[in-house]
C-alpha positions, 0 to 999 in steps of 0.5 A: 954823443960828446963825452964831456968828462974826457974833454980838455979845456982846449978841446972844449974851446974847439967844440964851442966854436963848432957849436957856435956855427949851429946856433940859429937866432930867429923869431920863434914860430908858433904858440907857446903853451908850455914853458920850462925853466932850468937851473943847476947847482954845484960846488966848484970844488965838488964833482956832484952836479944837481940839475932841475927842469920845471914845466909850467903852463904858459901864460898862466905860469902854473907848475906842471911838474919837475925833473931832477937829476944828480950826476957826477962830472969831472970837467974842471970849473972854468969860467966861460966853460961852465956848460961843460959841467952843467949840460950832461946833468941837464940832458938827463933831466930833459930826457926824463920829461914826459912832454917837452916844453915849447921853449926852455929858459935856462939860468945862464947866458945864451949868445951873450958869451965871449964865444957866443956859446953860453949854456942856453945856446950850448944846450939848445943846439944839443937838443935842437930846441928853442932856448933863452938865457936869463942870467943874474950877472953879466958875463960878457958885453957892454951896456948902459944901466936901464931905467928903474921902472919895471921892464925898462931895458937897454941893449947888451952889445959887443965891442963891434956894436952887435946886440947880444941881448938885453939888460932888463929891469924886472923889478924897480930898485933891484939889479937887472937880469941879462937876457939873450937868445940861446937857440931858435929865438931872437933878441926881441922875442927872448926879452918879450918872453922873459917879460911875460914870465916875470911876476912878483920877483926879480927872476922870471918864474921858470928859472926862479922855480927851477932854482927853488926845486934844485936847492930843495933837491940838494937839501934832500927835501925833493927826490930825483926823477920826474914828479908831477906838480 
């Protein structure tokens, strides 16, 4: 087990490269009946991290329950290494779930990362479970702006032209979301899944509901632990 609080940034860089070799990008095999969304909230100057995972029926996207955790971390706030602050709390929230989802959608990046190891890939490898990254902003890569119609998309590529994910217009006249496979998912399947998870809002329901739950938890209106919906 990794002790994240004792890692230095150079050691974290080495670990990311080791974990990268374990990432599998392949089409999802099986039926998705239960999906989950994960989000993290913290102040970059604080050591307190709030993590939430929301379970939903799929394809109905009706909430089943949510797992919330507050955890102290000491790994520094460094862009490109945020998983080292976020994953420990997310692991605790994962362990509280009474049943595991078929796929976890993480608010963050998968392989669309300078070292192909965003939080969705990092967490997916750690728990050996299918994950997808759905992020609000680009971290890495190059793309052309997608059309303004709902579900228009363009590829997100690295300098060599390798496709890392897709830039998806989830709603007309709003900024796109950045979708990439985390682990045990592929580029097309990740985009198709996120498309199926979009309802009235810019963000897909799994991460939108996780974001809401974590914020309510941080404000004290929800409590730690697992709670059925």
